[in-house]
N, C-alpha and C positions, 0 to 999 in steps of 0.2 A: 672764637666766639664772635658772631656777627652782631652788629648793632641793628636791632629792629626797632621801629617806632613803638613806643609804649601805648597801649590802649588806655583810654580814659576810664577810670574806675568811678565808683560812687562815693569817693572820699568827700568829707564835708568841706565846703569852700573855705579857703583862707582869704579873708578880705584884704584888699590892697587899699591903702589910704583910708583905713577905717576910722570912724569917729569914736570907736571903742578900743583904744590901744590896750587896755587891760585885758580884754578878751583875747586879743591876738597874742599878747605876751604869754598867755597860758597855752593857747592852741598851737602856734607855730613851732615851738621847740619839740612838741610831742609828735609832729609829723616827720616822716622821713622825706628825702628829696623827691622820691617818686610821688608820694602823696601830695606834696606841695605843688608839683607841676600838674598833677591830675586836677587839683583844685583850681589852678589857674586856667587850665584848658576848658573847664566847664563855664568859666566866667567870660569867655571871649564873646564880644558883640559881633556876631557873624556878619551883619549888614555893613558895619563900619570896617571890619577887618578885610572883607572881600574887596573893598575899594582901595585898600592899601597894598602896595607891592609887598614882596617878601621881606620879612624882617628876620635876620639871623643873629643869634647870640650864642656865645660859648661861656658856660659857667664853670670855672675851675675852682672847685672847693679844695682848699689846701689840706683838709682833713678827710675828704670823702671821694676824691676823684673828679671826673668831669661829666657834664651833661650839656649836650647841644640842644638848642631850642630854635625852632623855625616856626614862623607864623606866616602862612600863605593860604590863599583861597578861603579865608575865613576860618582856618583851622590852626590850632596850636599843637604842634607835634614836638616831642622831645625824644632824645636818644641818649640813654645812659651809656657811657663808655663809647663815644662816637668815633668813627674812623675818619670822617671828614671834619677837620677842626677849623675850616675857614669860616669866618663870621665877620659881620660888620662891627660887632662889639664883643670883646672878650673881657669877662669880669673875673677877678682873682681875689678870693677872700675865704674865710673859714665859714663853715656851715652855720655856726652860731650867729653870724651877721646877716643871714638871709632875710629875716623879718625886717631888719633895718633897710636893706636894699629894696625890698618890695614896698615899703612904706615911705620911701624917700621922695616920692613924686617926681622921679626922674633925675634928681640931683644925687650923685653918688656920695655916700658917707666917706669920711676921710680915710678910714682903714680899708677901703676897697681899692685895689689897683685895677687899672683897665688899659686896654689897647683898643684903638678904634674910636668910633663916633659915639660918645655917651648919650646923644639925643635918641639913639635907637631904643634905649631902655624906656625913656619917657614916652616915645611913640607906642611901644609895646604895652606898657601899663595903661596908656590912655584907651586902648582897645578893650579893656576889661570892664564888664558890668560891675557896678557897685551892688553887692547883694542887699536885698531888702530884709528887714527883720521879719520873722514869722508873723503871719497875720491870722493865726488861729489859736484858740485856747488849748493849752496843754492839758490833756486828760490825765487825771491821777486816780488811782484806785480808791 
């Protein structure tokens, strides 16, 4: 089986550095890894990311396998089950700790092991837009 880049889906955004952690605490565990990375991909600030060189990370989930993530040319692409595992930063942790890693503002939680430059995560998360709350009334029947 070859690793092909995953296409971005219409998954609801997972906010990083949210001011509403209670909403994230409910949403993040409900998403699978693919949906989380889809959500991150739609949040990339293309103008800022295109000015940045390539950022490469390898996410080793101790309970789910691996996902490689590359951000280059303003696009975030991830590879489930990657063949090329070279990266500037390798993160090793359980899937349940993913929300903590994404909300850590670049400093890694104590239960996350890593190899490489931890500043890569901070630079990657800094390229993500902060989602705005909906600005329309919800129509109810």
